[in-house]
C-alpha positions as CSV (number, residue, x, y, z in Angstrom):
1,M,-36.6,-46.3,-7.0
2,L,-37.2,-44.5,-3.7
3,T,-33.7,-45.3,-2.6
4,V,-32.3,-43.8,-5.8
5,R,-34.3,-40.7,-5.4
6,E,-33.2,-40.3,-1.8
7,R,-29.6,-40.8,-2.9
8,K,-29.9,-38.1,-5.5
9,T,-31.6,-35.8,-3.0
10,N,-28.8,-36.3,-0.5
11,E,-26.2,-35.7,-3.1
12,G,-27.9,-32.5,-4.2
13,Q,-28.1,-31.3,-0.6
14,T,-24.5,-32.1,-0.1
15,L,-23.5,-30.2,-3.3
16,R,-25.6,-27.2,-2.3
17,G,-24.1,-27.2,1.2
18,S,-20.6,-27.5,-0.2
19,T,-21.2,-24.6,-2.7
20,R,-22.6,-22.5,0.1
21,A,-19.6,-23.2,2.3
22,E,-17.2,-22.3,-0.5
23,S,-19.1,-19.1,-1.1
24,L,-18.9,-18.2,2.5
25,L,-15.2,-18.9,2.6
26,V,-14.5,-16.8,-0.5
27,G,-16.5,-13.9,1.1
28,F,-14.5,-14.3,4.3
29,V,-11.2,-14.2,2.3
30,V,-12.3,-11.0,0.6
31,A,-13.2,-9.5,4.0
32,C,-9.8,-10.5,5.3
33,V,-8.1,-8.8,2.3
34,V,-10.2,-5.7,2.9
35,V,-9.3,-5.4,6.6
36,A,-5.6,-6.1,5.9
37,A,-5.6,-3.4,3.2
38,L,-7.2,-0.9,5.6
39,N,-4.2,-1.3,7.9
40,L,-1.4,-0.6,5.4
41,R,-1.5,3.2,5.4
42,P,-2.7,4.6,8.7
43,A,0.7,4.3,10.3
44,L,2.0,6.7,7.7
45,T,-0.8,9.2,7.2
46,S,-1.6,9.5,10.9
47,T,2.0,10.5,11.6
48,A,2.0,13.0,8.7
49,T,-0.9,15.0,10.2
50,M,0.9,15.2,13.6
51,V,4.4,16.3,12.5
52,A,4.1,19.8,14.0
53,E,2.8,18.4,17.3
54,I,5.5,15.7,17.4
55,Q,8.2,18.2,16.7
56,T,7.0,20.6,19.4
57,S,6.3,18.0,22.0
58,L,9.5,16.0,21.6
59,G,11.8,18.8,20.5
60,L,12.8,17.0,17.3
61,G,14.8,18.8,14.7
62,G,14.2,18.7,10.9
63,V,16.7,15.8,10.4
64,W,14.9,13.6,13.0
65,I,11.5,14.4,11.5
66,G,12.9,13.4,8.1
67,V,14.1,10.1,9.6
68,L,10.7,9.5,11.2
69,T,8.9,10.0,7.9
70,T,11.5,8.0,5.9
71,M,11.7,5.1,8.3
72,P,8.5,3.3,7.3
73,V,9.4,3.4,3.6
74,L,12.9,2.2,4.4
75,C,11.4,-0.7,6.4
76,F,9.2,-1.6,3.4
77,G,12.3,-2.2,1.4
78,A,14.5,-3.7,4.1
79,F,12.0,-6.3,5.3
80,G,10.0,-7.0,2.1
81,P,12.4,-9.7,0.8
82,I,11.9,-11.7,4.0
83,A,8.1,-12.1,3.4
84,P,8.1,-14.9,0.7
85,F,10.5,-17.1,2.7
86,L,8.5,-16.4,6.0
87,S,5.3,-17.4,4.2
88,A,7.0,-20.5,2.8
89,K,7.6,-21.7,6.4
90,L,4.3,-20.6,8.0
91,G,1.9,-20.3,5.1
92,L,0.4,-17.1,3.8
93,E,-2.5,-16.8,6.2
94,R,-0.5,-17.5,9.4
95,T,2.2,-15.1,8.3
96,I,-0.2,-12.2,7.6
97,A,-2.0,-12.8,10.9
98,A,1.4,-12.6,12.7
99,L,2.4,-9.5,10.8
100,L,-0.9,-7.7,11.7
101,M,-0.3,-8.6,15.3
102,C,3.2,-7.0,15.1
103,L,1.6,-4.0,13.5
104,A,-0.9,-3.6,16.3
105,A,2.0,-3.8,18.9
106,G,4.1,-1.3,17.0
107,L,1.2,1.2,16.8
108,A,0.3,0.7,20.4
109,L,3.8,1.5,21.5
110,R,3.5,5.0,20.1
111,A,1.1,5.8,22.9
112,L,4.2,6.5,25.1
113,P,5.2,10.2,24.9
114,V,8.9,9.5,24.4
115,S,11.1,9.6,21.3
116,L,12.3,6.0,21.7
117,A,8.8,4.6,21.8
118,L,7.8,6.6,18.8
119,F,10.7,5.5,16.6
120,T,10.7,1.9,17.8
121,G,6.9,1.6,17.2
122,T,7.3,3.2,13.7
123,L,10.1,0.7,13.0
124,V,8.0,-2.3,14.0
125,A,5.0,-1.0,12.2
126,G,7.0,-0.3,9.0
127,A,8.5,-3.8,9.0
128,A,5.1,-5.4,9.4
129,I,3.5,-3.3,6.7
130,G,6.4,-3.9,4.3
131,M,6.1,-7.7,4.6
132,A,2.3,-7.8,4.6
133,G,2.2,-5.6,1.5
134,V,4.4,-8.1,-0.3
135,L,2.2,-11.0,0.5
136,L,-1.3,-9.6,-0.1
137,P,-0.9,-9.5,-4.0
138,V,0.1,-13.1,-3.7
139,V,-3.1,-13.9,-2.0
140,I,-5.0,-12.2,-4.8
141,R,-3.0,-13.9,-7.5
142,R,-3.5,-17.4,-5.9
143,R,-7.1,-17.2,-4.8
144,F,-8.6,-15.0,-7.5
145,P,-6.7,-15.9,-10.7
146,G,-9.8,-15.1,-12.9
147,R,-10.4,-11.7,-11.2
148,I,-7.0,-10.3,-10.8
149,G,-7.9,-6.8,-12.2
150,S,-11.0,-6.3,-10.1
151,M,-9.5,-7.7,-6.9
152,T,-6.4,-5.6,-7.3
153,G,-8.6,-2.6,-7.8
154,L,-10.6,-3.4,-4.7
155,Y,-7.4,-3.9,-2.7
156,T,-6.0,-0.6,-3.9
157,M,-9.2,1.2,-3.2
158,I,-9.5,0.0,0.3
159,L,-5.8,0.9,0.9
160,S,-6.6,4.4,-0.1
161,I,-9.7,4.5,2.2
162,G,-7.5,3.4,5.1
163,G,-5.0,6.2,4.4
164,A,-7.6,8.8,3.9
165,S,-9.4,7.8,7.1
166,A,-6.2,8.1,9.2
167,A,-5.4,11.5,7.6
168,G,-8.8,12.9,8.3
169,L,-9.7,11.3,11.6
170,T,-6.3,11.5,13.5
171,P,-6.5,15.3,14.0
172,I,-10.1,14.8,15.2
173,I,-9.1,12.1,17.7
174,E,-6.2,14.3,18.9
175,G,-8.6,17.2,19.4
176,A,-11.1,14.9,21.4
177,W,-8.5,13.2,23.5
178,H,-6.0,16.2,23.7
179,S,-3.1,13.7,23.1
180,W,-1.3,13.1,19.8
181,T,0.2,9.9,21.2
182,L,-3.1,8.3,21.9
183,A,-4.4,9.5,18.5
184,L,-1.5,7.7,16.8
185,A,-1.9,4.6,18.9
186,S,-5.6,4.3,18.4
187,W,-5.1,2.7,15.0
188,S,-3.7,-0.4,16.7
189,A,-7.2,-1.6,17.4
190,L,-7.9,-2.0,13.6
191,A,-4.7,-4.0,13.2
192,F,-5.5,-6.2,16.1
193,A,-9.0,-7.0,14.6
194,G,-7.3,-7.9,11.3
195,S,-4.9,-10.3,13.0
196,I,-7.8,-12.1,14.6
197,M,-9.6,-12.5,11.2
198,W,-6.5,-13.8,9.5
199,A,-5.8,-16.2,12.4
200,A,-9.3,-17.6,12.0
201,L,-8.7,-18.0,8.2
202,A,-5.5,-19.8,8.9
203,A,-7.2,-22.2,11.3
204,V,-9.5,-23.5,8.5
205,E,-7.0,-23.4,5.7
206,R,-3.9,-25.5,4.8
207,P,-0.7,-23.5,4.6
208,S,0.0,-22.0,1.1
209,I,3.2,-21.9,-0.9
210,S,6.1,-24.2,0.0
211,T,9.8,-23.4,0.0
212,A,10.6,-25.8,-2.8
213,S,8.2,-24.0,-5.2
214,L,9.9,-20.6,-4.9
215,P,12.2,-19.7,-7.9
216,R,15.7,-18.6,-7.3
217,F,16.0,-14.9,-6.6
218,S,19.2,-14.8,-8.7
219,L,17.1,-15.6,-11.8
220,L,14.8,-12.7,-11.1
221,V,17.4,-10.0,-10.7
222,R,18.7,-10.9,-14.2
223,D,15.3,-10.3,-15.8
224,R,15.0,-6.9,-17.5
225,L,11.2,-6.8,-17.2
226,A,11.4,-7.5,-13.5
227,W,13.6,-4.5,-13.1
228,S,11.1,-2.4,-15.1
229,V,8.3,-3.5,-12.8
230,T,10.5,-2.8,-9.8
231,A,11.5,0.7,-11.1
232,F,7.8,1.6,-11.7
233,M,6.8,0.4,-8.3
234,G,9.6,2.3,-6.6
235,L,9.2,5.6,-8.5
236,Q,5.4,5.7,-8.0
237,A,6.0,4.8,-4.3
238,G,8.4,7.8,-4.1
239,L,5.6,10.1,-5.3
240,A,3.1,8.5,-2.9
241,F,5.3,8.8,0.2
242,I,6.1,12.4,-0.6
243,V,2.4,13.0,-0.5
244,L,1.7,10.8,2.5
245,G,4.7,12.1,4.5
246,W,4.8,15.8,3.6
247,L,1.7,17.1,1.9
248,P,0.0,18.1,5.2
249,T,3.2,19.9,6.3
250,L,3.6,21.6,2.9
251,L,0.0,22.8,3.1
252,R,0.5,24.1,6.6
253,D,3.6,25.9,5.3
254,R,1.3,27.6,2.8
255,G,-0.9,28.8,5.7
256,L,-3.5,26.1,6.3
257,D,-4.2,25.0,9.8
258,M,-3.8,21.4,11.0
259,L,-7.4,20.3,10.5
260,D,-7.7,21.9,7.1
261,A,-4.4,20.4,5.9
262,G,-5.6,17.0,7.1
263,I,-8.9,17.4,5.3
264,V,-7.2,18.3,2.0
265,T,-4.9,15.3,2.3
266,S,-7.8,13.1,3.2
267,V,-9.7,14.3,0.2
268,S,-6.7,13.5,-2.0
269,I,-6.3,10.0,-0.6
270,L,-10.0,9.3,-0.6
271,S,-10.4,10.3,-4.2
272,Q,-7.9,7.6,-5.1
273,T,-10.6,5.0,-4.5
274,A,-12.3,5.7,-7.8
275,T,-9.3,5.2,-10.1
276,A,-7.8,2.5,-7.8
277,L,-10.9,0.4,-8.5
278,L,-11.4,1.4,-12.1
279,V,-7.9,1.6,-13.7
280,P,-6.7,-2.0,-12.9
281,S,-9.9,-3.4,-14.4
282,L,-9.5,-1.2,-17.5
283,A,-5.9,-2.3,-17.9
284,T,-7.0,-6.0,-18.0
285,R,-9.5,-5.3,-20.7
286,R,-9.1,-3.4,-24.0
287,V,-7.8,-0.1,-22.7
288,S,-4.1,0.4,-23.4
289,A,-2.0,0.0,-20.2
290,R,0.6,2.4,-21.6
291,L,-2.0,5.1,-22.2
292,L,-3.3,4.6,-18.6
293,V,0.3,5.0,-17.3
294,V,0.7,8.4,-19.0
295,L,-2.7,9.7,-17.9
296,V,-2.4,8.8,-14.2
297,L,1.2,10.2,-14.0
298,L,0.1,13.4,-15.7
299,A,-2.7,13.8,-13.2
300,T,-0.4,13.1,-10.3
301,C,2.2,15.7,-11.3
302,M,-0.4,18.4,-12.1
303,G,-2.3,17.8,-8.9
304,F,0.7,18.1,-6.7
305,L,2.0,21.2,-8.4
306,G,-1.5,22.7,-8.2
307,L,-1.6,22.2,-4.4
308,L,1.8,23.9,-4.1
309,Y,1.3,26.9,-6.4
310,A,-2.4,27.4,-7.4
311,P,-4.6,29.6,-5.2
312,L,-5.6,27.9,-2.0
313,A,-9.3,28.4,-2.8
314,S,-8.9,25.7,-5.5
315,R,-7.0,23.3,-3.2
316,L,-9.8,20.7,-3.1
317,L,-9.9,20.5,-6.9
318,W,-6.2,19.9,-7.1
319,A,-6.4,17.4,-4.3
320,L,-9.0,15.5,-6.3
321,V,-6.8,15.5,-9.4
322,L,-3.8,14.3,-7.4
323,G,-5.8,11.6,-5.8
324,L,-7.3,10.3,-9.1
325,G,-3.8,10.1,-10.5
326,Q,-2.2,8.3,-7.6
327,G,-5.0,5.8,-7.2
328,G,-4.6,4.6,-10.7
329,L,-0.8,4.7,-10.5
330,F,-0.6,2.4,-7.5
331,G,-3.3,0.1,-8.9
332,L,-1.2,-0.3,-12.1
333,A,2.0,-0.9,-10.1
334,L,0.3,-3.8,-8.1
335,L,-1.4,-5.1,-11.3
336,F,1.9,-5.3,-13.2
337,V,3.3,-7.6,-10.4
338,S,0.5,-10.1,-11.1
339,L,0.2,-9.7,-14.8
340,R,3.9,-10.1,-15.5
341,S,4.2,-13.2,-13.3
342,P,3.6,-16.6,-14.9
343,S,2.6,-18.2,-11.5
344,A,1.8,-17.4,-7.9
345,E,5.3,-18.4,-6.8
346,V,6.9,-15.9,-9.2
347,T,4.3,-13.3,-8.0
348,A,5.6,-13.8,-4.5
349,M,9.2,-13.3,-5.5
350,L,8.5,-10.4,-7.9
351,S,6.3,-8.7,-5.3
352,G,9.2,-9.0,-2.8
353,M,11.7,-7.7,-5.3
354,S,9.6,-4.8,-6.6
355,Q,8.6,-3.7,-3.1
356,S,12.0,-4.2,-1.5
357,F,14.3,-2.6,-4.0
358,G,11.5,-0.2,-5.1
359,Y,10.8,1.0,-1.6
360,L,14.5,1.3,-0.7
361,G,14.8,3.8,-3.5
362,A,11.5,5.5,-2.5
363,S,12.6,5.9,1.1
364,L,15.1,8.6,-0.1
365,C,12.2,10.8,-1.4
366,P,10.6,11.8,1.9
367,F,14.0,12.4,3.4
368,A,15.1,14.5,0.4
369,V,11.9,16.6,0.8
370,S,12.8,17.2,4.5
371,L,16.2,18.6,3.3
372,L,14.9,20.6,0.4
373,R,12.1,22.1,2.6
374,S,14.7,23.5,4.9
375,S,16.4,25.4,2.1
376,G,15.4,28.9,1.0
377,D,12.3,28.1,-1.1
378,Y,10.4,25.4,0.7
379,L,8.1,24.6,-2.3
380,L,10.5,24.8,-5.2
381,G,12.7,21.8,-4.3
382,P,9.8,19.4,-3.7
383,A,8.1,20.6,-7.0
384,I,11.2,20.0,-9.1
385,M,11.7,16.6,-7.4
386,V,8.2,15.5,-8.2
387,V,8.5,16.5,-11.9
388,L,11.8,14.5,-12.3
389,I,10.3,11.5,-10.6
390,T,7.3,11.7,-12.9
391,L,9.4,11.6,-16.0
392,A,11.4,8.6,-14.8
393,C,8.3,6.8,-13.7
394,T,6.7,7.3,-17.1
395,W,9.7,5.7,-18.8
396,A,9.6,2.7,-16.4
397,G,5.9,2.4,-16.6
398,L,5.8,2.2,-20.4
399,R,8.3,-0.7,-20.2
400,A,6.4,-2.5,-17.5
401,A,3.2,-2.2,-19.5
402,A,4.6,-4.3,-22.3
403,P,2.7,-7.6,-22.7
404,A,5.3,-10.1,-21.6
405,Y,6.2,-12.4,-18.6
406,V,9.0,-12.3,-16.0
407,L,10.8,-15.7,-16.2
408,P,8.5,-16.9,-19.0
409,H,9.9,-20.4,-18.9
410,L,8.1,-20.9,-15.5
411,R,4.7,-20.2,-17.1
412,K,2.0,-22.7,-16.1
413,D,-0.5,-23.2,-18.9
């Protein structure tokens, strides 16, 4: 009898130890996702707050500034399709670790006060962010299948915090160090820390997603729902990158100084955290996803127009409205990638398609703003553009919100 009791005791201790180890691993995975998300926006928002300093220091014209603000978004689209196949060879965890290391190198390169280093570093950083952004929703879909809404909300919220932190802190760092190059390069430390964490996760995990399990891309491009998800992702990204790339500059055109414009942008991005966390969770419950699409797009458009035309005394209010709209908008775009995919493998391909084709289209938006801003009325062009994108995004979002699956024959019950 004593032997049986001892055996049961040992089995119980083993079970508790295994459960504790699994809980720690899940917590570490969440931490890795959080740190990775923190790194996906500072490369953009830090540059946006330093446009005037970059232009003055390097003598860049309006066209080259447009190229600089467009380049990261263009990289998202150009390099995004590579991510699923790269992860098929190396595994999700190893691939993300390598991409964060590349991001750190690209950001560090911007410490050199020459145009070539700035553009090369932006190219490398944009490529790394584009591929990492495709793979992180796959991590959520694979590791948290029962909590897709809440984890997508957390991921989107942290993404917003990273962007807001860079928008608000980069001017402060520049003021303390008296160097815009070092201010931009300082964000490489966060990317390096993330790469170490993901490398540690890869060391204790087996590689995920094999090449054989990935569906043919040709099947995906013939799916109408996949194109609706892609269009919604791209159009909302166009709105987001207009704000990330040009809002501080447009506010400075209205008379705000560098620090005040950075603070308003930071408030807008930081306010995204509330709806980024809340809206995806609501959409997976009983709240109509189509209603949420309309509400967040309406808030986004009104907030942007308010910042351009309402009295500057109300700028923080409109920044809040804009942020609440965009937080929910991006959360829905990421959520539709997971909800419309019947498996993690389809999620990888749909994420690559939506963020590649979507971001290629979105890359035209910041560049278009740079051209429209150089015309007579520097506010009218961007305002009309945002209204038109909002209308098109509403149409795509209502279609993407339909309860159906991309490639439904691949559904795993």
